[in-house]
TORFIMAR-93265 format. One record per residue: residue in one letter; x, y, z of N, C-alpha, C in turn. Coordinates in pm, 1 decimal, padded with zeros to 6 digits, m for minus. Each point is the difference from the previous one (the first is absolute). Example, Ala and Ser with C-alpha at 12.3 -4.5 7.8 and 13.67 -1.06 7.14 Angstrom:
% residues 2
 aa     n.xx     n.yy     n.zz    ca.xx    ca.yy    ca.zz     c.xx     c.yy     c.zz
  a  01319.0 m00569.0  00780.0 m00089.0  00119.0  00000.0  00090.0  00120.0  00000.0
  s m00035.0  00105.0 m00072.0  00082.0  00119.0  00006.0 m00077.0  00109.0  00073.0
END
This chain:
% residues 187
 aa     n.xx     n.yy     n.zz    ca.xx    ca.yy    ca.zz     c.xx     c.yy     c.zz
  m  01879.5 m01391.0 m02692.8 m00104.5  00092.0  00075.1 m00093.9  00025.7 m00084.4
  l m00136.1 m00010.2 m00002.2 m00108.4  00040.2 m00080.8 m00041.2  00139.1  00064.2
  k m00037.2  00079.9 m00116.4 m00033.8  00131.0  00041.0 m00050.1  00023.5 m00105.5
  n m00190.2  00062.0 m00010.9 m00079.6  00003.9 m00125.0 m00005.6 m00054.8 m00092.8
  g  00026.0 m00147.5  00005.7 m00055.6 m00107.1 m00058.9  00147.0 m00042.2 m00094.7
  k  00120.1  00055.2  00050.8  00118.1  00001.7 m00068.2  00084.7 m00054.8  00069.7
  r  00108.0 m00044.2 m00020.9  00143.7 m00051.9  00069.4  00079.7  00170.9  00009.6
  e  00026.2 m00001.5  00097.6  00077.1  00137.0  00016.9  00164.6 m00020.0 m00049.9
  e  00053.1 m00112.8 m00008.7  00130.9  00001.3 m00059.0 m00009.6 m00020.1 m00126.7
  t m00060.2 m00077.9 m00093.9 m00044.9  00018.0 m00125.8 m00090.5  00068.8 m00070.9
  g m00070.6  00045.7  00082.3 m00097.3  00053.8 m00092.9 m00100.3 m00084.4 m00066.1
  k  00005.7 m00126.0 m00008.1 m00068.8 m00105.5 m00050.1 m00149.9  00005.9  00027.5
  k m00076.6  00003.0 m00049.1 m00130.4  00011.6  00025.7 m00048.6 m00157.5  00074.5
  v m00072.7 m00013.5  00091.7 m00049.3 m00124.1  00070.6 m00133.5 m00030.8 m00033.6
  i m00032.0 m00093.6 m00056.2 m00100.5 m00031.3 m00090.6 m00132.3 m00040.4  00075.8
  e m00119.0  00053.3  00025.0 m00108.2 m00036.1  00071.3 m00086.9 m00118.8 m00059.1
  a m00030.8 m00091.4  00138.8 m00051.4 m00136.5 m00065.7 m00120.2 m00016.8  00119.7
  f m00069.5 m00097.0 m00080.2 m00140.8 m00028.2  00100.4  00002.0 m00144.3  00027.7
  l m00019.0 m00001.8  00124.6 m00000.5 m00139.4  00066.6 m00162.1 m00087.1 m00034.6
  r  00017.0 m00070.8 m00078.3 m00129.5 m00114.1  00008.9  00031.6 m00151.5  00040.7
  n m00133.9 m00039.9 m00022.6  00015.8 m00151.7  00049.4  00079.9 m00068.0 m00098.9
  d m00003.5  00019.6 m00131.5  00104.7 m00091.5 m00077.4  00090.0  00051.4 m00029.8
  g  00032.1  00113.5  00047.0  00176.8  00017.5 m00010.3  00020.2  00196.1  00048.4
  v  00079.8  00023.3 m00080.5 m00004.8  00189.4  00032.7  00012.3  00045.0 m00155.9
  l m00105.7  00124.6 m00008.7 m00001.0  00046.1 m00137.7  00058.3  00126.8 m00017.3
  i  00061.3  00004.4 m00123.9  00047.2  00119.5 m00038.3 m00042.4  00033.4 m00108.2
  k m00094.4  00153.6  00020.8 m00078.5  00058.5 m00079.7  00052.6  00085.5 m00119.1
  s  00113.5  00057.7  00043.8  00033.1  00099.7 m00121.3  00083.8 m00069.7 m00094.7
  s m00045.4 m00021.3 m00134.5  00053.9 m00011.0 m00115.2  00123.8 m00018.5 m00021.1
  e  00041.2  00110.3  00026.2  00187.9  00054.6 m00020.7  00054.3 m00078.6  00112.5
  d m00023.9 m00011.7  00119.2  00065.8 m00116.4  00075.9 m00045.9 m00142.7 m00007.7
  s m00120.2 m00015.0 m00055.1 m00020.4 m00177.8 m00047.5  00141.8 m00005.9 m00093.6
  e  00003.0  00050.7 m00077.0  00075.7  00015.3 m00100.8  00118.2 m00046.1 m00017.2
  k  00064.5  00070.3  00074.3  00164.7  00014.1  00065.2  00000.6 m00152.2  00085.7
  l m00075.2 m00016.3  00074.9  00000.1 m00125.2  00112.1 m00008.6 m00123.5 m00110.4
  l m00120.2  00003.9 m00085.2 m00012.9 m00122.2 m00081.4  00141.5 m00009.5 m00077.3
  s  00051.5  00092.9 m00036.1  00099.7 m00006.8 m00130.1  00114.8 m00076.9  00096.2
  r  00009.5  00004.9  00139.4  00116.7 m00076.2  00096.6 m00053.3 m00126.8  00030.4
  g m00116.6 m00052.5 m00039.6 m00059.8 m00113.9  00051.6 m00066.0 m00002.0  00146.6
  y m00094.0  00118.3 m00006.4 m00051.4 m00002.5  00165.0 m00152.7 m00018.7 m00068.9
  g m00089.7 m00061.3  00070.3 m00148.8  00010.2 m00007.3 m00063.4 m00057.6 m00142.3
  v m00089.3  00004.1  00028.0 m00134.5 m00044.9 m00153.1 m00057.7  00114.2 m00042.6
  q  00010.4  00047.1 m00126.0 m00107.3  00074.0 m00020.2 m00123.8 m00015.6  00022.8
  r m00086.8  00085.5  00060.7 m00151.9 m00031.4 m00028.9 m00095.7  00148.4 m00065.9
  e m00097.9 m00059.0 m00012.9 m00075.7  00176.4 m00064.4  00025.6  00110.8  00112.2
  d m00005.4 m00023.7  00142.7 m00006.8  00106.4  00085.0  00132.4  00029.4  00032.9
  g  00104.9 m00043.7 m00039.2  00114.8  00008.3  00053.5  00099.4 m00125.4 m00016.6
  l  00095.2  00043.2  00056.3  00173.9 m00128.8  00030.8 m00080.3 m00068.1  00153.0
  l m00020.0 m00104.2 m00038.4 m00025.4 m00073.2  00139.4  00139.9 m00068.0  00043.9
  l  00065.7 m00000.2  00110.2  00122.2 m00053.9  00044.4 m00078.1 m00083.0  00107.5
  t  00092.6 m00130.9 m00006.6  00007.9 m00155.3  00098.9  00018.6  00128.9  00144.9
  f m00037.6 m00088.3  00110.8  00040.7  00081.8  00112.5  00153.7 m00028.7  00047.4
  y  00078.5 m00134.4 m00050.3  00119.0  00045.7 m00013.1  00093.1  00092.6 m00083.5
  e m00028.0  00058.5 m00112.8  00037.7  00090.1 m00086.4 m00051.5  00152.1  00090.9
  a m00132.1 m00002.7  00056.7  00010.9  00134.1  00044.5  00073.7 m00006.4  00153.7
  l  00033.7 m00116.5  00070.9  00053.7  00020.7  00123.1  00199.0  00033.5 m00062.3
  f  00015.8 m00062.2 m00098.8  00128.6  00051.7 m00047.1 m00018.0  00142.9 m00049.1
  l m00077.7  00055.9 m00065.4  00053.4  00156.0 m00031.4 m00045.3  00074.1  00110.5
  y m00081.6 m00035.3  00094.0 m00054.6  00060.6  00107.4  00187.3  00015.6  00098.3
  d  00047.1 m00102.5  00019.3  00094.7 m00007.9  00070.2  00119.6  00087.4 m00056.8
  k  00003.5 m00018.9 m00169.8  00085.4  00113.9 m00055.1 m00031.2  00125.7 m00001.6
  e m00130.2  00062.0  00081.6 m00040.9  00112.6 m00019.7 m00011.2  00055.5 m00145.1
  l m00081.1 m00089.0 m00066.5 m00026.2  00043.3 m00158.0 m00164.2 m00026.7  00005.7
  i m00058.4 m00043.6  00111.7 m00177.0  00052.7 m00017.8 m00010.7  00022.6  00141.7
  k m00118.6  00091.5  00055.3 m00078.8 m00026.3  00082.2 m00139.2 m00022.8 m00018.1
  v m00037.0 m00080.1  00149.6 m00146.7 m00104.7 m00060.2 m00098.7  00082.0  00040.0
  i m00112.4  00023.4 m00036.3 m00133.6  00050.7  00089.2 m00103.4 m00099.9 m00021.6
  d m00062.6 m00054.1  00139.7 m00099.8 m00055.4 m00039.3 m00121.8  00016.6 m00049.1
  e m00077.6 m00069.5 m00093.7 m00070.0  00077.8 m00056.7 m00126.3  00001.4  00074.7
  e  00000.8 m00082.2  00093.5 m00157.1 m00010.3  00119.0  00003.5  00093.0  00084.9
  t  00139.3  00014.9  00036.8 m00008.7  00084.9  00124.3  00048.6  00154.6 m00030.2
  n  00077.4 m00035.1 m00118.8  00041.2  00154.7 m00039.5  00129.8  00040.5  00070.2
  h  00052.9 m00063.6  00095.2  00120.2  00019.6  00053.6  00131.1 m00077.5 m00058.2
  y  00130.9  00077.6  00036.2  00130.3 m00029.7 m00035.6  00024.8 m00185.3  00077.7
  v  00023.1 m00081.9 m00081.4  00055.4 m00108.3  00072.6  00133.3 m00027.3  00008.0
  n  00074.4 m00075.7  00105.8  00149.2 m00015.7  00034.8  00055.0 m00110.2 m00075.9
  f  00103.7 m00049.8  00016.7  00068.0 m00143.4 m00072.2 m00096.8 m00118.4  00075.4
  k  00004.9  00028.5  00163.8 m00052.8 m00099.8  00077.3 m00157.3 m00041.5 m00079.9
  d m00075.7  00097.5  00022.8 m00131.4 m00011.8 m00053.5 m00026.6 m00048.6 m00157.1
  l  00099.4  00041.6 m00082.4  00011.9 m00106.8 m00133.8  00015.7 m00145.3  00032.9
  l  00100.9 m00004.6  00077.9  00040.8 m00160.3  00038.0 m00114.4 m00076.8  00034.3
  e m00104.1  00084.0  00119.7 m00087.4 m00040.3  00047.7 m00125.5 m00062.2 m00137.3
  r m00047.7  00068.1 m00058.2 m00059.8  00008.7 m00081.7  00037.1 m00130.0 m00127.3
  y  00138.0 m00010.3 m00003.1  00028.5 m00084.5 m00071.4  00036.9 m00145.3  00076.8
  k  00000.1 m00024.5  00097.1 m00015.8 m00065.8  00093.1 m00144.7 m00069.9 m00005.8
  a m00082.7  00072.9 m00008.8 m00142.1 m00046.4  00011.6 m00040.5 m00066.6 m00136.8
  v  00091.4  00011.3 m00087.6 m00031.2 m00072.2 m00132.5  00096.6 m00135.2 m00051.6
  e  00126.8  00025.8  00057.4  00100.8 m00104.3 m00010.1  00065.4 m00022.8  00118.4
  k m00004.6 m00121.3  00035.2  00074.4 m00047.6  00106.6  00137.1 m00015.9  00015.9
  n  00048.9  00005.0 m00119.6  00163.6  00020.2  00009.0  00029.6  00129.5 m00053.5
  a m00086.8  00136.3  00044.2  00028.5  00100.5 m00032.9  00136.4  00038.2  00014.9
  w  00042.5 m00023.2  00107.2  00143.2  00069.6  00032.3  00099.1 m00074.4 m00079.5
  i  00022.5 m00130.6 m00019.6  00098.9 m00098.6 m00086.4 m00012.3  00065.4 m00099.5
  k m00100.1  00026.4 m00075.5 m00031.7  00044.8 m00144.9  00048.7  00122.5 m00005.8
  y  00003.3  00109.8  00069.4  00036.1  00149.6  00007.1  00185.2 m00015.9  00027.2
  l m00014.6 m00077.0  00055.4  00165.1 m00024.9  00042.0  00108.4 m00042.3 m00128.4
  i m00060.9 m00079.6 m00073.9  00035.3 m00062.0 m00154.4 m00008.8  00147.9 m00066.4
  y m00126.4  00022.7 m00009.5  00011.7  00100.3 m00085.5  00080.5  00097.8 m00011.8
  r m00006.6  00051.2  00136.4  00093.5  00090.8  00040.8  00149.0 m00026.0 m00040.9
  d  00057.7 m00100.5  00027.5  00148.9 m00032.0 m00040.5  00063.5 m00012.7 m00130.8
  l m00126.3 m00073.2 m00079.1 m00017.7 m00013.9 m00118.7  00019.4  00137.1 m00086.1
  r m00115.3  00096.6  00036.3 m00001.1  00157.1 m00067.6  00140.5  00058.9  00019.0
  s  00029.2 m00036.3  00164.9  00125.8  00107.5  00039.5  00144.6 m00055.7 m00113.2
  r  00009.4 m00143.1 m00039.4  00067.7 m00015.9 m00071.5  00032.9  00029.3 m00160.1
  g m00131.2  00066.5 m00023.6 m00020.6  00065.6 m00148.1 m00092.0 m00106.1 m00067.0
  y m00048.7 m00097.6  00044.5 m00102.3 m00075.4 m00106.7 m00137.8  00026.8  00005.9
  v m00075.1  00021.8 m00104.0 m00104.2  00001.8 m00020.8 m00105.9 m00132.7  00060.0
  v m00091.2 m00010.7  00093.2 m00043.2 m00080.5  00066.2 m00153.7  00016.8 m00033.0
  r m00077.8 m00095.8 m00066.0 m00129.5  00029.0 m00047.9 m00078.2 m00125.9  00103.5
  e m00152.4  00027.3 m00014.4 m00074.6 m00133.0  00048.5  00025.0 m00123.6 m00060.5
  g m00012.3 m00105.3  00101.1  00012.8 m00133.4 m00034.9 m00112.1 m00046.9 m00103.9
  f  00047.3 m00139.2 m00040.4 m00123.1 m00058.6 m00100.7 m00102.2 m00089.0  00117.5
  g  00028.3  00003.6  00069.6 m00102.4 m00082.6  00111.6  00078.3 m00111.3  00046.9
  l m00083.5 m00109.0  00025.4  00077.4 m00126.8  00029.9  00078.9 m00007.4  00091.3
  g m00001.3  00095.0  00090.3  00115.5  00009.6  00140.0  00128.9  00064.0 m00078.4
  v  00012.6  00068.3 m00084.0  00113.5  00110.5 m00086.9 m00060.7  00125.0  00066.1
  d  00098.1  00046.4  00114.8 m00050.8  00134.5  00037.2  00068.6  00094.4 m00128.2
  f  00106.8  00031.9 m00075.9  00038.4  00064.3 m00089.3  00074.2 m00015.0 m00133.7
  r m00045.6  00084.2 m00091.0  00100.2 m00023.1 m00144.0  00117.9  00075.9  00023.2
  l  00121.5 m00055.7 m00052.5  00100.9  00114.4  00057.4  00080.5  00004.4 m00155.5
  y  00029.5  00159.0 m00062.9  00013.3  00027.8 m00088.9  00148.2  00034.3  00032.5
  g  00111.3 m00024.6 m00099.3  00169.0  00042.5  00027.7 m00025.4  00135.6 m00013.7
  r  00097.6  00072.9  00042.6  00021.2  00138.1 m00040.7  00003.1  00017.7 m00144.0
  g m00054.0  00077.7 m00024.6 m00022.5  00082.0 m00132.4 m00098.2 m00121.3 m00066.6
  e m00038.4 m00054.6  00034.4 m00087.0 m00140.8 m00088.8 m00186.9  00094.1  00027.1
  y m00030.9  00071.4  00055.4 m00152.7 m00015.0  00031.8 m00045.5  00043.6 m00129.2
  s m00080.9 m00003.3 m00044.7 m00080.1  00059.3 m00131.8  00035.0 m00057.6 m00105.6
  k  00156.3 m00073.2 m00004.2  00020.3 m00040.9 m00111.9 m00023.0 m00157.9 m00048.3
  d m00010.3 m00075.6  00117.0 m00028.6 m00142.7 m00026.8 m00097.0 m00041.8  00146.0
  s m00049.1 m00106.2  00006.8 m00053.0 m00053.3  00101.8  00109.4 m00044.4  00111.9
  a m00038.3 m00004.0  00104.7  00104.7 m00058.6  00107.4  00051.3 m00128.5 m00003.2
  d  00160.3 m00005.6  00026.4  00042.7 m00138.8 m00024.8  00004.3 m00056.7  00144.1
  f m00032.3  00073.4  00126.7 m00029.4 m00021.5  00118.0 m00103.4 m00026.4  00069.8
  l m00040.6 m00096.1  00091.6 m00110.0 m00013.6  00085.3  00055.5 m00002.7  00121.6
  v m00057.5  00059.0  00121.8  00038.9  00004.7  00150.3 m00084.6 m00070.9  00080.3
  y  00040.1 m00085.0  00057.6 m00113.6 m00082.8  00107.0  00081.7  00049.3  00151.8
  g m00068.2  00051.4  00053.7  00051.2  00079.7  00131.9 m00039.2 m00102.1  00120.8
  v  00069.5 m00017.7  00080.7 m00048.4 m00081.0  00134.0  00104.8  00085.0  00142.1
  f m00069.4 m00048.6  00096.7  00067.4  00050.4  00130.6  00045.3 m00110.0  00027.6
  e  00138.2  00027.4  00062.5  00034.3 m00085.9  00091.5 m00040.7 m00087.8  00105.2
  g m00006.1 m00111.9 m00004.0 m00068.3 m00086.1  00084.9 m00149.8 m00043.2 m00009.5
  m m00057.9  00055.6 m00106.0 m00123.0  00023.2 m00067.7  00001.1 m00150.1 m00056.6
  a m00132.8 m00057.4  00028.8 m00011.7 m00193.5 m00066.7 m00012.0  00047.5 m00133.7
  l  00079.9 m00052.7 m00091.7  00006.2 m00019.4 m00131.7 m00036.8 m00116.7 m00063.0
  s m00112.9  00007.3 m00089.5 m00040.3 m00141.1 m00040.1  00114.3 m00013.4 m00124.0
  i  00056.2 m00158.3 m00006.0  00109.3 m00008.5 m00116.2 m00118.6 m00044.5 m00120.2
  k m00099.3 m00051.7  00038.8 m00073.9  00007.4 m00130.5 m00049.6  00104.0 m00040.1
  d m00046.8  00089.2  00035.2 m00046.7  00151.1 m00054.0  00144.7  00046.1 m00045.4
  l  00105.4  00005.6  00076.6  00105.9  00040.9 m00085.6  00030.2 m00045.4 m00113.3
  a  00019.4 m00138.4  00004.4  00005.7 m00074.2 m00156.7 m00091.1  00035.2 m00101.3
  h m00145.4  00029.0  00035.1 m00119.3  00048.5 m00100.1  00065.9  00125.5 m00045.8
  v  00048.0  00106.4  00077.9  00035.9  00137.5 m00040.4  00147.2 m00017.8 m00066.7
  l  00070.5 m00079.6  00025.4  00116.9 m00021.8 m00080.9 m00047.7 m00073.8 m00164.5
  t m00082.2 m00081.4 m00001.8 m00029.5 m00076.6 m00102.6 m00059.6  00146.1 m00072.0
  r m00106.4  00057.6  00052.4 m00072.6  00102.8 m00088.1  00117.1  00098.8 m00045.5
  a  00072.0  00045.0  00084.2  00109.6  00095.1 m00053.2  00099.4 m00035.2 m00121.3
  q  00004.1 m00123.7  00007.0  00091.1 m00071.8 m00085.9 m00078.2  00013.8 m00134.2
  n m00163.0 m00058.0 m00021.9 m00055.9 m00018.5 m00099.3 m00035.2  00161.6 m00070.9
  l  00038.6  00083.5  00097.4 m00022.6  00130.5 m00083.4  00147.0  00083.4 m00026.3
  k  00114.9 m00099.2  00020.7  00134.8  00024.8 m00082.5  00047.8  00120.5  00112.0
  k m00021.9 m00005.4  00142.0  00018.2  00069.2  00117.3  00083.7 m00059.9  00066.7
  t  00109.5  00100.2  00060.8  00068.8 m00089.5  00102.2 m00066.7  00075.5  00158.6
  l m00007.3 m00090.4  00096.3 m00086.1  00010.7  00117.8  00139.6  00066.8  00111.6
  i m00048.4  00063.1  00058.3  00084.0  00070.3  00142.0 m00073.2 m00011.1  00106.5
  l  00074.6 m00082.5  00100.3 m00075.6 m00010.2  00134.2  00049.5  00098.9  00078.7
  a m00038.0  00097.9  00061.5  00038.8  00091.7  00090.7 m00044.6 m00031.8  00122.4
  v  00100.2 m00026.2  00107.8 m00021.5 m00022.5  00125.5  00013.3  00138.9  00077.8
  v m00077.8  00030.0  00067.4  00014.3  00088.7  00075.5  00039.7 m00092.7  00176.3
  n  00116.4  00107.5  00058.6  00043.5 m00046.8  00117.5 m00111.2  00094.4  00093.3
  r  00026.9 m00081.8  00120.8 m00070.9  00112.8  00141.2  00096.0  00096.4  00008.4
  r  00057.9  00064.0 m00055.7  00051.2  00135.4  00012.6 m00050.9  00072.9 m00100.8
  g m00050.1 m00068.7 m00114.2 m00034.0  00058.9 m00122.8  00094.5  00004.6 m00107.5
  e  00093.9 m00073.1  00021.9  00103.1 m00010.8 m00128.6 m00051.2 m00086.8 m00104.6
  i  00013.9 m00007.9 m00118.3 m00008.8 m00072.8 m00097.7  00113.2 m00048.4 m00054.8
  v m00052.1 m00153.1 m00032.0  00088.7 m00083.9 m00075.4 m00055.4 m00087.9 m00122.2
  y  00049.6  00050.3 m00108.8 m00035.1 m00061.9 m00129.3  00046.0 m00130.8 m00054.5
  y m00110.6 m00086.2 m00021.4  00067.7 m00128.0 m00054.9 m00072.3 m00000.7 m00133.9
  t  00076.9 m00070.1 m00098.7 m00064.8 m00011.6 m00126.4 m00013.1 m00152.1 m00036.8
  l m00138.7 m00024.1 m00015.5 m00012.5 m00163.4 m00018.5 m00032.2 m00042.1 m00096.9
  s  00118.3 m00105.2 m00048.9  00003.4 m00033.0 m00144.4 m00081.1 m00142.6 m00014.6
  r  00000.0 m00076.4  00090.3 m00025.9 m00122.4  00016.6 m00024.8 m00066.7  00136.1
  l m00131.6 m00082.4 m00026.8 m00055.6 m00051.0  00138.7 m00033.7 m00149.8 m00001.5
  n  00088.9 m00087.4  00052.5 m00042.3 m00159.4 m00033.5 m00052.8 m00038.4  00138.2
  m m00063.9 m00053.2 m00029.5 m00074.6 m00071.6  00151.0 m00006.9 m00143.0 m00031.9
  q  00053.6 m00092.7  00079.1  00002.3 m00123.0 m00041.4 m00085.1 m00064.6  00153.8
  q m00072.3 m00118.9 m00034.0 m00082.9 m00069.7  00091.4  00092.7 m00135.3  00068.1
  d  00001.7 m00015.2  00099.8  00076.8 m00109.7  00044.7 m00100.5 m00102.8  00075.9
END
């Protein structure tokens, strides 16, 4: 339960963040440093910019409260998700994968592009080395181009990374597959 910007049961401070078109900004340098060291956000001149899925995760954990910079009103989880959906068609899938991986103790960062949703660091590996895994998320029943998947796999292998296919089923459960080789033969 929130009271006076703090969680009653733990006394931990809830961080104030500001909703913008490009993500959610944390202006406090002390709070920014704590979150950045745990693998959240990208440091900018005006503060720590969280991606929408990072902000949704932290909001759900009651670690941040979000104020819309334009209206100066607090936003709820649904409002934050709707803003994310406006810029990302697979917003819900990305959030579910991000939440699941973070809940398992992994540090999850923005992907390299080329269809890769996330870079995944093993437990205790973040800030020590580059990510060993790349995550490609899909929704069960979603059309998936084998050619595109093969391209992403080849790119991951060229970078010496392991590609993980995260499949979200209709109930929101996620199954992970490690892709190591894809052979395509033409008959």
